[in-house]
C-alpha positions in Angstrom: 0.0 0.0 0.0 1.3 3.5 -0.8 0.6 6.3 1.7 1.3 10.0 1.7 2.0 10.7 5.4 2.2 14.0 7.3 4.9 16.3 6.1 6.1 13.9 3.3 6.5 15.1 -0.3 6.4 11.7 -1.8 4.2 8.6 -1.0 5.9 5.7 0.8 5.2 2.0 0.4 3.8 0.4 3.5 3.8 -3.4 3.8 0.7 -5.1 5.1 0.4 -8.5 6.6 -1.4 -10.0 3.7 -1.6 -13.6 5.0 -5.0 -13.2 6.5 -6.3 -9.8 5.3 -9.6 -10.0 3.4 -11.1 -6.6 3.0 -11.9 -3.2 4.5 -8.5 -1.8 5.2 -8.6 1.5 7.2 -5.3 3.3 7.9 -4.6 6.0 10.4 -1.3 7.7 11.2 0.2 8.1 14.7 0.4 11.7 16.0 4.2 11.3 16.0 4.1 10.5 12.2 6.4 7.5 13.0 3.8 4.7 12.5 0.5 3.8 10.9 -2.2 1.5 12.2 -4.2 -0.6 9.8 -7.6 -2.1 10.6 -8.8 -4.8 8.3 -11.1 -7.9 8.3 -9.9 -11.4 8.0 -10.7 -13.4 4.9 -13.7 -15.1 6.7 -14.9 -11.6 7.8 -15.2 -12.6 11.4 -12.1 -11.0 12.8 -10.7 -7.5 12.8 -6.9 -7.2 12.8 -5.0 -4.2 14.2 -1.5 -4.1 12.6 1.1 -1.4 13.1 3.7 -0.4 10.6 6.8 1.7 11.5 7.5 4.4 9.0 9.0 4.9 6.6 9.2 1.2 5.4 8.2 -1.2 8.2 8.2 -3.7 9.7 4.5 -4.4 10.1 3.5 -6.1 13.4 0.2 -7.6 14.4 -0.8 -5.8 17.6 -4.2 -7.4 18.2 -7.1 -9.4 16.7 -10.8 -8.9 17.8 -13.8 -11.1 17.1 -16.2 -8.8 15.2 -18.4 -10.0 12.4 -18.5 -7.9 9.2 -21.0 -5.1 9.4 -20.5 -4.2 13.1 -19.4 -0.6 13.7 -15.8 0.0 15.0 -13.0 2.5 15.1 -9.5 3.2 16.3 -7.5 6.3 17.4 -3.9 6.9 18.2 -3.1 8.5 21.5 0.0 10.7 22.0 1.6 8.0 24.2 1.8 5.6 21.2 -1.1 3.4 22.3 -4.3 2.8 20.2 -7.8 3.0 21.5 -10.2 0.6 19.8 -14.0 0.5 20.0 -16.2 -2.3 18.7 -20.0 -2.6 18.6 -20.2 -6.1 20.0 -24.0 -6.4 20.3 -26.8 -4.0 19.4 -26.7 -2.3 22.8 -23.1 -2.9 23.8 -19.9 -1.3 22.6 -16.5 -2.3 24.1 -13.5 0.0 24.5 -9.9 -1.3 24.5 -6.5 0.2 24.8 -3.7 -1.5 22.9 -0.1 -0.6 23.9 1.8 -3.0 21.7 1.7 -6.5 20.3 -0.7 -8.6 22.5 -1.0 -5.8 25.1 -4.7 -5.4 25.1 -6.6 -3.9 28.0 -10.4 -3.7 28.1 -11.3 -0.2 29.4 -15.0 -0.8 29.7 -18.4 -1.3 28.0 -20.8 1.4 26.7 -24.3 0.1 27.0 -25.6 1.9 24.0 -25.7 1.4 20.3 -23.0 3.7 18.8 -22.9 5.2 15.4 -19.4 6.7 16.0 -17.0 7.5 18.7 -14.1 9.9 18.8 -11.3 10.3 21.4 -8.9 13.2 22.1 -5.2 12.4 21.5 -4.6 12.6 25.3 -7.4 10.0 25.9 -9.2 12.3 28.4 -12.2 13.3 26.3 -14.7 11.2 24.4 -17.5 12.2 22.1 -20.1 9.6 21.0 -22.9 9.5 18.4 -25.6 7.1 19.6 -28.3 5.3 17.7 -31.6 5.6 19.3 -34.5 4.1 17.4 -37.8 4.6 19.0 -40.1 3.3 16.2 -42.3 6.3 16.2 -44.8 6.8 13.4 -45.9 10.3 12.4 -49.0 10.8 10.3 -50.1 14.0 8.7 -53.2 14.8 6.7 -52.5 17.4 4.1 -55.3 19.4 2.4 -55.5 22.5 0.3 -56.8 25.6 1.9 -58.2 28.8 0.3 -58.3 27.5 -3.3 -60.1 25.4 -5.8 
């Protein structure tokens, strides 16, 4: 994959761990501009992989794998300390938050008992903004008619 990273004048080639990657690659650059995280589904679309590539040319290391069937909402953000925050919608009313500090160093931070559309975290990890999905099933009916005319 070729990326144009912050401050670079030319794109750089970033190796991906292609052995198990199926689809949906999302890439985000670390605040330090020294690494990128890639987020992609496995071939069977049941697992999300978090891989980190050191810039400018690698290596790429698998930091974590999460069970998450295709179609579930998720996201990731770098923090200034070099860790990555991951959120996964694990069930309709349950999203899990994780902090990944390196290969295999996964810490669950908690569970949000809401259906999330999106989540954003400040680079220091102290502030979170969430967009929730609240479906109430309301039905609104209106009867329209002409007034004052033929």
